[in-house]
Each structure stands twice: as structure tokens, then as C-alpha cells.
N, C-alpha and C positions, 0 to 999 in steps of 0.2 A: 590626317594630314595637318601639319603645323600651320599656324597663322601666317608665317613668312611664306610657306609654300603656296598657300591660297592666294596671297597677293601676287606672287610671281606668275603663277599659272593663269591668274585672271587677266593679266596684261597680255600674256602670250595668246590666250584664246581669243582675245579681242581682235587679233590679227588673223590667226590661223583659220578660225571658223568661217570668216568671210572671204577667204582667198584660196586660190588653187596654188599650193606650194609644191615646188619640185623637191626631189630628195635632198639636194644641197641646202635649200632653204630650211627644210625640216630639221636636218642635222645641225645647222647653225643655231636654230632656236633652242633645240634640245641642249646643245652645249652651253648656250647662254644661261638657261635655267640651272644647269648643273653647277656652273661656276658660282653663280650667285648663292646657291644653296651649299656650296662647299663640297660638292660630290664629284667634280670633274677631275679626270686624270689627264686632260689634254693640255693643261698649263696655260689656259687663256688668261690674259690680264684683265684688270678692271676696264681698261680702255677698250679691249675687244668685246667685253660684255656690253658696254655702252653702245658699241657699234652694232651689236646684235639687236639691242632695243631700238636703235634708230631705224634699222631695217623693218622691225615690227611696226613701228609707228607710221613709217612711210606707206606700208601696205594698207594699214587701217584707214589712213586719210585718203589714199587713192581709191579705196572702195566707195567711200561716200561721194567723192568727186565724180567717179564713173556713173554712179546711180543718178545723181542730180544733173550731171552734165550731158547725159544722153538725150536724144530727141524725145520729148514728152516727159523728161525727168521732173519738171515742175508742173507742166500743164496737165498731165495725166494723173497726178498724185494729189488727192484732196487735202492731205496734210500740208503739203508744201506749195500748192498752187498759189500764186501771188494774186490777191484780189485788186480790184480797182482802188486807187488811192482815195481816202476820205476827202471830201464828203460825197464822192460820186455814187457809191452804192445806195445811199439813202435818197439820192436824186435820180436814180436810174429810170423810174417810171415816168417822171416828169420830163426827163431828157428824151425818152423814147417818143413821147408825144410830139416833141420838136423834131423828130426824124433822125435821132442819133442812136437808135437801138443797134443797128448793124455796126455802126462805128465803135460803139462801146464794146461789142463782142470782139471785133477785130483788135481793139486796143488791148483787151485782156489777154488774148492769145499771143499777140506779138510781144507784150511785156514779158511773158513767161518764156518765150523763145529767147529773148535777150538775156534773161537770167541764166538759162542753160548755157549760152555761149560764154557768159562771164565765169561761171563755175568751172567749166571745162578748161579755163585758162588759169586756174588757181594752183596747179601743180608746182610751178617754180617757187611760189611763196612758201608752201609747206616744206619743200625740199630744203630751202634756205633755213627755215626754222629748225628742222631736224638736224641739219649739218652743224649748227651752232650749239646743239645741246651739250651740256656739261655733265660730269659724273653726278654732281649734286642734283641737277635736273632729273636725271634718270632715276636716282634713288627716290626723289620726291614723287615721281610717277608711280614707282613700284609700291611705295608705302602710302600713297595718297587715297583720295576718295574714289568712288565709282566713276567719276568723270575727270580724274586727274590728268589723263592724256589730253582730253578736250580742253581743259582749263589751261594747260601748257600752251596749246596751239593758240588759244584766244589771247593769251598774254604776250606771246612772242610774234604772232603773225597777224593779229586782228587789224592793227592800224595799216600795215602794208597791204593786207588783203582788200580793205575798203578803198585804198588809193588805186590799186590795180583794177578793182571792179568798176570804179567810176569811169576809168579810162576805157575799159572794154565795153561797158554798157553804153557809153556815149556813141561808140561806133555801131554796137549791136542794135540799139533802138532805131538808128537810121537804116541799117541793113534790113531789119525785119519789118519796117514800116511803122513801128510803134510811135516814133517821134511825129510822123505825119498824122497818124490817127489822134494822137494826143493834142496836137495843135488844133485839129478840127474840133475836138470836144471842148477844149479850153476857150476857143473863140465864141462858141455858142453859150457855154456855161458862164463866162464872164459877163455876158449881156444880161443874164437873168439873176445871177447871184447878188449883184449890187442892189437890186430891187428888193431882195428877200433876206439880205444880211448873211448869206452863206460865206464861209471862210474861203480864202484863196487856195488853189490847188498847189501841191508841192512840186519841186523840180522832179521831172520824170526820171532822169538819170540817177539822181540821189536816192529816190524812192526805191527803184529797182535794185540798185547796188546794195542798199541796206537790207532789203528783204532777202536778197540772194545770200548775203553773208550770214544773216540770222539762220536761214534754212540750212546752210552748210554746217555750221557749228551744232545746230540742233540734230542733224542727221548723224554726225560723228558721235555726239554724246549719247544719242539713243542706241546706236549700235554698240558703243562701249559698255553701257550699263546692261544692255540685254545679254551680251555674251558673258559678262562677268557674273551675272546673277542667275541666269536660267540654264539648268542642266540640259533642257531640250535643244538649246542652241549649240551644244557641243556635239557636232555631227560627225566627227571623224574618229577613227580608232585611237588616234593619239590623244584627243581630248578626253575620251572615256578612260583611257589608261591613266593619265596624270591626275584625274579627279577621282580615281577609284579609292574606296576607303582604305586607310593604312592600318 
């Protein structure tokens, strides 16, 4: 298989392996690959090829959003679980002596639930990013690094995503109780930190929003690299066929 073929099919499996595609989706992606490789008889234009790639990217981002945005998507995943903001972890034992052990546990749980709510609200941002993709953008992804699609999303959606997350997290921390638990912790922490020179705690909403955004892009990049690089990730008959030795 040629270098160009590997690039094209790498992008396609990024989407296909993680999603349940119907026959129409599969045919569309196959036609997209054929046109880029100059093998199609269907007469698809470059604009239609880009439309196919937009569909592929949409499905890939949606997979990451679904996994992190579901109940327990953050809290039950050791890799993405959001820890207490510094310097609370190193102060945990001392704060527990002051009666804050249960409060810290509740804060950590509710922070992660707030992040799940924020990520679940990210779909419109990615849809907008994909909608505005140009032909040059698509070609750059096809020819780019193992995280070219993720890099495109960070470049075009990162700032909007953080703005959206901050707004959602503000409401989510109130709904989940995280804001109340944080206020309780901060009240006691501020009494003792000044005596021992500990730094001030960050804004809860800003902290959770940043962590949620970092986790989402990390999840997308991990999935993109895994499917591009690992034969074991090509779990469908289509993936085995397109990567068969030529």
C-alpha cells in the first residue's frame, strides 16, 4: 500500500473503528477514499470529498464526547478523573483532622460530575469547527501527524470550547453541589494557610473547565493515534480489507 493510501485510510479508521456505521455511512467513506486516491467512478468533487472527511471527524469527536460525557466518564476513569486543585492534595491529611475529610471526598466527586456535564455540552463547538473546514484544512489532516485531526480541533475550537465550558461548569458546580463543598473547604483552608504560607486556591469553575478541556483533547488524540497505529484496533472487515498487503 502506498504512503498516500496509508494516510487516507489512517484518518478513516480513526472514525470507523470507534463508531457503528450504517451502510450509507460506510459507502460514503469508501467513496471519499476512492476519490482522494483517484480510483472513484462516482464523479465526486473535491468539495464532496471534504464533506466526507467532515463527517468522519464529526463521528470521531462525538465518540470522545460520549465517553467522557456519560455518568462516571471522568470519575470512574483513573486517567481522566480530576483531582482536587493544588495545594489541597498535599493538605488532605491536615484538613481531615479539621473535619473536612467527607467534604473533600464530596468535592472531588461533584467536580468530576460537573466536568461530565460540560463535556456533554461540547458537541455544537465541534460541529461549528468541522462545518468551517476548508479543502486545505482537510488535506492538512490527511497528510499530517498522527494527531493532525486533534490539532485541527484544538486550533479551531479550543478557545470557544473553554468559553463554553466555563459557562456550563458555573451552572454544573452549583447543580452538583461542588460549589458549596468548595466554599466550605476554602473557608477552613484560608484560616490555616495564612499561618503556614500555603498558596491560595484557584477559581473552581476555571479549574474544572480547564481540566475538562484538557481531558477531551487528550481523549481525542489518544483514540486518533491508537487507531492510526495499531492493527489490533482495526476491528471491522472493512479495516482489515483496506490495510491488507498490496
